[in-house]
C-alpha positions as CSV (number, residue, x, y, z in Angstrom):
1,M,70.4,-22.8,-9.3
2,K,69.7,-22.7,-13.4
3,L,66.7,-25.1,-14.5
4,E,67.4,-26.8,-16.9
5,Q,65.9,-28.9,-20.0
6,G,67.3,-32.9,-19.3
7,Q,66.9,-32.0,-15.0
8,I,66.3,-34.8,-13.3
9,W,65.8,-34.0,-9.6
10,K,65.3,-36.4,-6.5
11,K,62.1,-35.6,-4.0
12,G,62.2,-38.6,-0.9
13,D,60.8,-41.6,-3.8
14,E,60.0,-39.3,-7.3
15,Y,61.8,-37.7,-9.3
16,F,61.1,-34.7,-11.6
17,R,63.0,-35.1,-15.3
18,I,62.0,-32.1,-17.4
19,V,60.7,-33.1,-20.8
20,K,60.7,-29.3,-22.0
21,W,61.7,-26.4,-20.6
22,S,60.0,-23.0,-22.1
23,R,59.6,-19.3,-21.2
24,T,56.7,-19.2,-19.4
25,A,56.3,-23.8,-18.4
26,I,57.5,-26.8,-17.3
27,A,56.2,-29.8,-18.0
28,Y,58.1,-32.3,-16.6
29,K,57.3,-35.8,-16.0
30,A,57.2,-37.3,-12.6
31,I,58.5,-40.9,-12.6
32,T,58.8,-43.8,-9.8
33,D,61.4,-46.3,-11.1
34,L,64.3,-44.4,-12.8
35,V,65.2,-47.6,-14.9
36,L,61.6,-47.6,-16.9
37,K,61.1,-44.2,-17.1
38,K,57.5,-45.2,-16.9
39,G,55.0,-41.6,-15.5
40,D,53.0,-39.6,-16.3
41,V,54.1,-35.5,-18.4
42,H,52.4,-32.5,-16.1
43,E,52.9,-28.6,-17.4
44,V,53.7,-26.1,-15.2
45,T,54.8,-22.7,-15.3
46,K,58.5,-21.7,-13.7
47,K,57.3,-20.7,-10.0
48,E,55.1,-24.0,-9.8
49,F,57.6,-26.4,-10.4
50,C,60.6,-24.4,-8.9
51,R,57.2,-25.0,-5.7
52,L,57.3,-29.0,-6.4
53,I,61.6,-29.2,-5.7
54,K,61.8,-26.8,-3.2
55,G,64.3,-29.6,-1.2
56,A,64.0,-31.8,-4.2
57,E,68.2,-32.4,-4.4
58,L,69.3,-32.0,-8.1
59,L,71.0,-35.5,-9.6
60,A,72.1,-35.0,-13.6
61,N,70.7,-34.4,-16.1
62,D,71.4,-35.5,-20.9
63,K,74.5,-33.5,-21.1
64,T,76.1,-34.4,-17.6
65,L,75.1,-38.0,-18.6
66,A,76.1,-38.2,-21.5
67,A,79.2,-36.5,-21.4
68,A,80.4,-38.4,-17.9
69,P,83.0,-40.4,-17.6
70,E,82.4,-44.7,-17.7
71,D,83.7,-46.0,-14.2
72,P,87.5,-47.6,-14.1
73,A,86.1,-50.5,-12.8
74,E,82.5,-51.5,-15.7
75,S,85.2,-51.4,-18.7
76,P,86.9,-54.9,-19.5
77,D,91.5,-54.6,-18.9
78,P,92.5,-53.7,-21.7
79,S,95.6,-56.0,-20.9
């Protein structure tokens, strides 16, 4: 798995969003509620971050959220 800026990982009841990705370090935001998006930003090495998300599920990243098509059920009926 390739780490990228904007990825959101879920482990238990906590979410981790990569805020800043660099060659040697990761800055991530620990969030408990994706709607409020409030949380603390932490900076760790890539190795530490990989240990943190071990067993976590990759939900999305900012690019895939922006490119995702709308749900047809939520769109207004054109007729």
